[in-house]
C-alpha positions in Angstrom: 0.0 0.0 0.0 1.4 3.4 -0.9 2.3 5.8 1.9 0.3 9.0 1.4 0.5 10.7 4.8 4.0 11.9 5.5 5.5 15.0 7.1 3.1 17.9 7.8 0.0 16.0 6.6 0.5 13.2 9.1 1.6 15.5 11.9 -1.5 17.8 11.5 -3.9 15.2 10.1 -6.5 16.2 12.8 -7.0 19.6 11.1 -8.9 17.7 8.2 -12.0 17.8 10.4 -12.1 21.6 10.1 -11.7 21.6 6.4 -14.1 18.7 5.8 -17.3 19.5 7.8 -18.9 16.2 7.0 -16.0 14.2 8.6 -17.4 14.4 12.1 -20.9 13.4 11.2 -19.6 10.5 9.2 -17.5 9.3 12.2 -20.5 9.5 14.5 -22.7 7.5 12.2 -20.0 4.9 11.8 -20.0 4.5 15.5 -23.8 4.3 15.6 -23.9 1.5 13.0 -21.3 -0.5 14.9 -23.0 0.0 18.2 -26.4 -1.2 16.8 -24.8 -4.2 15.1 -23.1 -5.5 18.2 -26.0 -4.7 20.6 -27.9 -7.5 18.8 -25.1 -10.1 19.2 -24.3 -12.3 22.1 -20.8 -13.0 23.1 -18.1 -12.0 25.5 -15.6 -10.7 23.0 -15.6 -9.4 19.4 -12.6 -8.9 17.2 -12.7 -6.0 14.8 -10.2 -5.3 12.0 -9.5 -1.7 11.3 -7.3 -0.7 8.4 -5.8 2.8 8.2 -6.3 3.5 11.9 -4.4 6.8 11.6 -4.3 8.9 14.8 -6.9 6.7 16.5 -10.0 8.9 16.1 -12.1 6.1 14.5 -10.5 3.5 16.7 -11.7 5.2 19.8 -15.3 5.5 18.4 -15.3 1.8 17.6 -14.0 0.9 21.1 -16.7 3.1 22.8 -19.4 1.5 20.7 -19.2 -1.7 22.7 -17.0 -2.8 25.6 -16.7 -6.3 24.2 -14.8 -5.1 21.1 -11.1 -5.7 20.7 -9.5 -3.9 17.7 -6.6 -5.0 15.4 -5.5 -1.6 14.1 -3.3 -1.5 11.1 -1.5 1.4 9.5 1.8 1.7 7.6 2.7 5.3 8.5 5.1 5.7 11.5 3.8 9.1 12.5 0.2 7.7 12.6 1.3 4.8 14.6 3.1 7.2 17.1 -0.1 9.3 17.4 -2.5 6.4 18.0 -0.2 4.7 20.6 -0.2 8.0 22.6 -3.9 8.7 22.1 -5.1 5.2 23.0 -2.4 4.2 25.5 -4.9 3.1 28.1 -6.7 0.9 25.6 -3.4 -0.6 24.5 -2.5 -1.3 28.2 -5.9 -3.0 28.8 -5.5 -5.2 25.7 -8.5 -3.8 23.9 -6.5 -2.6 20.9 -3.4 -4.1 19.2 -1.6 -1.7 16.9 0.2 -3.1 14.0 2.5 -1.2 11.6 2.4 -3.0 8.3 0.8 -3.0 4.8 -3.0 -3.6 4.8 -3.0 -6.3 2.1 0.0 -8.1 3.5 -1.7 -8.2 6.9 -4.9 -9.5 5.4 -3.2 -12.2 3.4 -1.4 -13.5 6.5 -4.5 -13.6 8.6 -6.7 -16.6 9.1 -10.1 -17.0 7.4 -13.2 -16.1 9.5 -11.0 -14.5 12.1 -12.9 -11.2 12.6 -16.5 -10.3 13.6 -16.3 -7.0 11.7 -14.2 -4.8 9.5 -14.2 -1.1 9.9 -12.2 1.7 8.1 -12.3 5.4 7.7 -10.9 7.4 4.8 -8.4 4.8 3.8 -9.6 2.5 1.0 -10.1 5.3 -1.5 -6.3 5.8 -1.3 -5.7 2.3 -2.7 -5.0 1.8 -6.4 -7.9 -0.1 -8.1 -6.2 -3.4 -8.5 -4.9 -3.4 -4.9 -8.4 -2.4 -3.7 -10.0 -5.4 -5.4 -7.5 -7.8 -4.0 -7.9 -6.3 -0.5 -11.8 -6.5 -0.6 -11.6 -10.2 -1.5 -9.3 -10.8 1.5 -11.6 -8.9 3.8 -14.5 -11.1 2.7 -12.4 -14.2 3.6 -11.4 -12.8 7.0 -14.9 -12.0 8.2 -17.1 -14.5 10.0 -20.5 -15.4 8.6 -22.8 -12.4 8.7 -19.8 -10.3 9.7 -20.1 -6.5 9.4 -18.3 -4.5 6.8 -18.4 -0.7 7.3 -16.3 1.9 5.4 -16.5 5.6 6.0 -14.8 7.0 2.9 -14.8 9.3 -0.1 -16.7 7.8 -3.0 -16.7 9.7 -6.2 -20.0 10.4 -7.9 -20.4 8.6 -11.2 -21.4 11.8 -12.9 -18.0 13.5 -13.6 -19.5 17.0 -13.6 -21.0 16.5 -10.1 -17.8 15.0 -8.8 -15.7 17.9 -10.3 -18.0 20.3 -8.3 -17.5 18.4 -5.2 -13.7 18.4 -5.6 -13.7 22.1 -6.3 -15.7 22.7 -3.1 -13.3 20.6 -1.1 -10.2 22.4 -2.5 -11.9 25.7 -1.7 -12.3 24.6 1.9 -8.6 23.8 2.1 -7.7 27.2 0.6 -10.0 29.0 3.1 -9.3 27.1 6.3 -5.7 26.1 6.4 -4.1 29.5 5.9 -6.4 30.9 8.7 -5.0 28.2 11.0 -1.4 29.3 10.1 -0.9 26.2 8.0 -0.7 27.5 4.4 1.7 24.7 3.3 -1.1 22.1 3.9 -3.1 23.7 1.1 -0.7 22.5 -1.5 -0.3 19.0 0.0 -4.0 18.4 0.3 -4.8 19.7 -3.2 -2.1 17.2 -4.5 -3.9 14.5 -2.5 -7.2 15.4 -4.2 -5.7 15.2 -7.6 -4.2 11.7 -6.8 -7.6 10.5 -5.6 -9.0 11.4 -9.0 -6.5 9.5 -11.1 -8.1 6.8 -13.3 -6.1 4.0 -11.6 -7.2 5.2 -8.1 -10.6 6.9 -8.2 -13.2 5.0 -6.3 -16.6 5.6 -8.0 -19.9 4.6 -6.5 -21.1 2.1 -9.1 -17.7 0.4 -9.5 -17.3 0.2 -5.7 -20.6 -1.6 -5.4 -19.7 -3.9 -8.2 -16.3 -4.7 -6.5 -18.0 -5.5 -3.2 -20.5 -7.8 -5.0 -17.7 -9.5 -6.9 -15.8 -10.1 -3.6 -18.9 -11.9 -2.3 -20.6 -9.4 0.0 -24.3 -9.0 0.4 -26.7 -6.3 1.7 -24.4 -3.7 0.2 -25.6 -0.2 0.6 -24.7 3.4 1.2 -26.3 4.5 4.5 -25.0 8.1 4.5 -23.7 10.5 1.9 -22.7 14.2 2.0 -20.8 15.1 -1.2 -18.0 12.6 -1.4 -18.1 11.6 2.2 -20.1 8.4 2.6 -20.7 5.3 4.6 -20.9 2.0 2.8 -22.1 -1.1 4.8 -22.4 -4.8 3.8 -22.5 -8.3 5.3 -20.3 -11.3 4.7 
């Protein structure tokens, strides 16, 4: 998996919530879905795989959703690993989260089938190249137990290129407005470059193709449960 959050972007990743107003709502809804799903399940412990754990914002939401959850949190960025270990030190100590620095697909391939009760991720899968993404989704399907939950909070491109272009322009405008006011003008250039990378033909994650990839991997009950511009939540079952 390509490393896309280095230097200033990783050090100040938390500022994205100010430049992306739908980010917070998406995170809350992800937590609500997980809470509802596990509230209906009996068991003393549930293992959740989280890919692209970043600084631990989503991880903490997942952990708070149900006290029986244990997370295997994977990320390949050293700065992100440093931040999540500091932020969730108490959870690490209690054994409720295991933080792993490695490549997402490598980790998935080395894991046992039907090992996890759920898969959760936030703003990570859209960073993958298309070929890598398809391979990864197939592995996630294998790793989930029967009826296991798949939930991805991410940026899915609209299939209409004109609408998608308007959304990207809006997001770039937010970067240009917010980051200089926070005393971080260098972040504007870095995040705009990130947006352009996301739109590359070999990377862009469009809605229809994303649904098709999930279906091909074997998932069922695939649906978008939330959407504000590119910020979306996609859920499915094993």
